[in-house]
N, C-alpha and C positions, 0 to 999 in steps of 0.2 A: 388499487391492490398492489402492494411485492410483488415482485419477478423472483421465484428460487433459481439461486444462484447452484450448479453442482460444480463443482470439482475446478472452476475458474482456474485458469494458471498463465499466468502470464512471467515470463525469464528475458534476463538481461535487465531489467528497469532499473530503468537512469532517469536522471533530472527533468526529461523529457516529458514523461508520467506515460500513465496507459487511463481507460478508462476498464477498470474489471467487469460495470455489468453495465447495458442499455438500459437502465431508469431507475427508476423508486423499484428496493430491496432489501432485505434485513439479512445479515449476516451473525450464521453462530459461531464460526471458530476462523481464525486467519492460520496458514502457517507462514512461515517465511523464512529463508536463508541465504546467504552471503558466504561464497567462495573467494570472493575479490580479495587483495588484500591488506585494504583497512577497512575501518570499520564503519557502520552502513546507516543511515536513519532511514527508515520508511514510511513516506510519510499522506498519512489518511486525508481526501479531502470527502464533504458529501456536491462535491460539482462535476458537470464535464469539466475535463481536464482541456478543453481548451480556452473554457471560462477563469481559473486555476492560472496564477501566474505564482508560478514554485521561486521560494527566496519571500514572496510578499504578502499571499493568499495565506493566511496561518491556517494550518492542519487543525482538523477534530481532536485528532494523536502524533504521534508518533514513535516508533519501534525499532529503536536499539538492538543493531547487531554484530556482532564480536566478527573482526576480520578472521577471516580464512575456515574457521567451523563454525559459526556465526548462525546461530538458529532457535529460534524465536515460536510458540504454539500460543495463541492464545481466542481459548472460549471462554467467549459472552455468558455472564450467568442469565444472560434476557440477551433474544437476536440483537444487535445492532440495529437500528432504524432511518437508511440513505432515505432522505424524501427528494431529491433530484438525479442523484449517480452514483456510486461506490468507482472513487478514483486514488491513484495512488503515485505516489513519484519514490521514488530512490536518491538521495544524497547525502552528502558528507558533514550532514550535521541538523540538528532536530528540526530547524528551521530557517533553514541555508537554502539554498541554490548549487554549489559547489556541485557538476557529477561525479558519483562512483565508477564512473567505466562497467564492464562487465562482468557478470555473478552473480545476481542479487537477484532470486526467483521468489514467488507471491502465488499463495492456493489462500483458497476462500471460495466457502461454501455452507449453505444449512447445514 
């Protein structure tokens, strides 16, 4: 059974990544923002972050965010199912490992 996530908020997401859920879950919407001076990409994974090698493990998808005022909302037409765990990392390229520093925020919920 999927685990509901209610306003899971991650601040200063970087290339070390973070687990957003504790296990299987469905996500209906993601909001991401970037207040750092450089453009960033949020890489979304269906795995525990400990099982991800950022820059090597291919993400499910990446969300590009412009520098300083980047904001992106993604509403899934049907909730996205994460069979293992919803985790994410912020990087300087779509599938790379460069650390964007601080200022990247991610919020997800059902």
